[in-house]
C-alpha positions in Angstrom: 145.5 96.0 63.0 144.6 94.6 66.6 146.8 92.9 68.6 145.7 89.5 69.8 144.8 89.2 73.7 146.1 86.7 76.1 143.8 84.0 77.6 144.3 84.9 81.2 142.6 81.5 82.6 145.3 79.3 80.3 148.1 81.3 81.6 146.8 80.9 85.3 146.4 77.3 84.7 149.9 76.8 83.3 151.4 78.7 86.1 149.6 76.2 88.1 151.1 73.3 86.6 154.5 74.8 86.6 154.7 75.9 90.5 153.2 72.4 91.5 156.3 70.6 89.1 158.5 72.8 90.8 158.8 71.2 94.3 158.3 68.0 92.7 161.5 68.3 90.7 163.0 68.4 94.2 161.1 65.8 96.0 161.8 62.9 93.4 165.4 63.3 93.7 165.4 63.3 97.2 163.3 60.3 97.6 165.7 58.5 95.1 168.6 59.4 96.9 167.2 58.3 100.4 166.3 54.7 98.5 169.9 54.1 97.4 170.8 54.9 100.8 168.7 52.0 102.2 169.4 49.5 99.7 169.2 46.7 102.4 165.6 47.6 103.4 163.0 45.5 102.0 161.0 48.6 100.4 164.2 49.4 98.2 162.5 48.9 95.0 159.0 50.4 95.9 160.6 53.5 97.0 162.7 53.8 94.2 160.1 53.3 91.5 158.2 56.1 93.5 160.9 58.6 93.3 161.3 57.7 89.6 157.7 58.2 88.8 157.6 61.4 91.1 160.6 62.4 88.7 158.8 61.6 85.5 155.5 63.2 86.6 157.0 66.5 87.3 158.7 66.6 84.2 155.5 65.9 82.1 153.7 68.4 84.3 156.4 71.1 83.8 156.0 70.8 80.1 152.3 70.4 79.8 152.4 73.7 81.9 154.5 75.5 79.5 152.6 74.3 76.7 149.5 75.7 78.1 151.1 79.0 79.4 152.7 79.6 75.8 149.2 78.6 74.3 147.5 81.2 76.7 150.0 84.0 75.8 150.0 83.4 72.0 146.1 82.3 71.6 147.0 78.9 69.7 
């Protein structure tokens, strides 16, 4: 019985995605907070939308990275 080897390139790509997503998880809410503090500004809605998009993208990237990482570990 042989043990399956982990795919190191998939693990590396998964970790890259996760490490990019982590700072975005902080940047998105900071942008949303700053837009709520400046509701009278004319760029309120574009900044709010940008913050929400960054939050959504960070969640997508995090779960995509976790999926790639698990796929690399278990050779799916």
